[in-house]
C-alpha positions, 0 to 999 in steps of 0.5 A, a space after each residue: 277857413 270857409 269863405 262863401 262855399 263849402 267846397 274847399 277849392 271854391 272857397 279858396 279861389 273865392 277868397 283869392 279873388 276877394 283878397 285882391 280887393 286890398 290893392 284894387 283887384 276886387 270889390 267885396 260886394 261883387 265877389 259875394 254877389 257872384 258867389 251867390 249865383 254859383 252852386 257849390 262845386 259846380 264848375 259850369 256855374 263858376 265860369 258863367 257867373 265870373 265871366 258875367 261879372 267880369 264883362 259887366 265890370 269891363 263895360 264900366 271900365 270902357 264907358 269910364 275911359 270913353 268919358 275921360 274918367 281915368 281913375 274910374 276906368 283904371 279901377 274897373 279894368 283892374 277888377 275885370 282882369 282879376 275876375 276874368 282870371 277867376 272865370 278861366 280857372 277851372 277850364 282845364 279839360 283841354 285849355 290849350 285848345 279851349 276857345 273859352 279858356 283862351 278868350 278869358 285869359 286873353 281878356 284878363 291880360 288885355 284889361 290889365 294892360 289897359 289899366 297899366 296905361 292909366 296908373 299913377 306910377 310908370 308901368 312898362 311892358 317888357 320882353 325878356 330874352 330867354 333861349 330862342 324866344 322871350 318871356 313877357 313881363 312888366 316893370 313896375 316903377 316907383 316913379 319916373 326919376 330913373 333912379 336905381 332902386 331896390 327891385 324885387 323879381 316876382 316869380 309866379 307859381 303853378 297857376 298864377 299869372 303875370 297880371 296877378 303879380 300887381 295885386 299879390 306884391 307890386 302894389 304893396 312894393 311901390 308904396 314902399 320904394 321898391 320896383 318890381 320886375 314880374 314875368 311869366 316863365 315856362 308853364 305859366 300865364 301867357 307862356 304856356 297859353 301862347 307858346 306852349 312851353 311847360 314847366 322845367 325843374 332847373 329853374 335857374 335856367 329861367 331866372 338867370 336870364 331874368 336877372 341878366 335882363 334886370 341888370 340892363 335897366 338903369 332903374 334897378 340897383 344891381 346890388 339890391 335885387 330880391 327874388 320873390 317866389 309865389 306858391 310853387 314859385 316858392 320852390 322854383 325861386 329857391 332852386 334858382 337862388 341856389 345857382 343865381 348868386 346875384 340875388 341879395 335876398 329871397 322871399 318864399 311865399 310859401 316855402 316848398 321843399 319837395 313838390 313830389 313828396 307833397 303829391 305822394 302824401 295825398 295818394 294811396 300808397 299802392 297808387 304811388 307804387 303803380 306810378 313808380 312802376 309805370 302802370 299809368 293806365 291803372 293809376 289814372 283809373 284810380 286817380 279819376 275816381 279820386 278826382 271825381 269827388 274832390 274839386 281841388 285834386 281834379 283841378 290840380 291834376 288837370 292843370 299839372 297835366 297841361 302845364 308840365 306837358 305830361 302824357 297822363 296823370 301818372 306821368 305828371 306825378 313822376 315829372 314832379 320828382 325833380 322838383 326838390 331842394 334836397 340836393 341844392 338848398 345849401 347853395 342858397 347864400 342870401 338872406 332868406 324869408 320863408 313864409 308858412 300858412 297854418 291851414 295849407 294842407 298841401 304844403 303842410 310841413 314843407 316851409 319848416 323843411 325849407 327853413 331847417 335845411 337852409 344854411 344862410 341867414 334865415 327867418 320863418 314866419 307862420 300865418 295863423 288862422 286866428 289872425 286870418 292869415 292861415 291860408 295858402 300864401 296868406 290869401 285873405 290877409 294880403 296887407 298883413 302878409 305884405 307888412 311882414 314881408 317888407 318889414 323883413 326886407 327893409 332890414 335885409 341887404 336888399 332893402 330900402 332900410 339898407 340904403 337909409 342906414 348907409 346914408 345915416 352912416 
């Protein structure tokens, strides 16, 4: 699906920004106007124009807040947060030390935090104990009653952020009676940016402390905790669920069985052989030639280099070898929903592999181009995707429907 750009990566990221309009994260006219000022594939244009839009909308939020217009301020600050995230997206030459990247990501966090203070439902910033540090998170609550409710733990992906969790899932969950506990883990959001902690394959070491924390909260029903994996989180959450059996339901959007295989499929065979043999200099030289003409590949490899703590592009690809469900998938026992997207070329065939390998109660739902849901994670079809997720979850042991059935019985 082409959206505003011919460049595949620009098209998807513009769709991602616009898709959050369903839950207050964008205004379609603002997205179209911003995209119209960006030359196709020009990353400098992208950063400049999305930042300009973010700053303009941020100012609207500041002025509305100063005038006491709570709803207007909240709406503008939510959009600004999404636009700042979008502006920072392609700054991957040296994001750990790039002042522009750090400033934009901080502004995305700050504007979202201010918006949460103006929301109609309670939102609580939390710090989740993890090893010798903490992971930042948000607890989105249905209401202030303190009642124990079914709760979804939101597990981000390769490049998503804690703040994005509201647009991707939490807003939809709250209206259906589900709390959401979202967090940034190693390699993600504020954790990679502020603490420098890279991804790790043994993701159960991340999710188990999050579940431990969730069980200390009175607002969370310990028998109805679901785990939602978003993008690469679809593999990370599945890996964690194979070890963390306090999770009553698992949602993988999209399903990913073998992250390393997905990379190898896009590389010439001789480059894969060089990487396996440790010929990093030669492999990186060819990789740079390939990336020079492909925005998606260039961004993904640079982001991987940073978030995996790799020393070279070849080293990054090698580090993905452990990111597979091959040896653990049969350890998943909870009810599991696997989502797939028809046009998702990088994840192509991966969701089906996950679904076939699962031995637990399971369901596979494929989003199609004909219904506008064919892009990665159902982007651009948020309402439809979430309708499918929550209708399935209501029928699961972790759902609101389970409580309703019990009450009737």
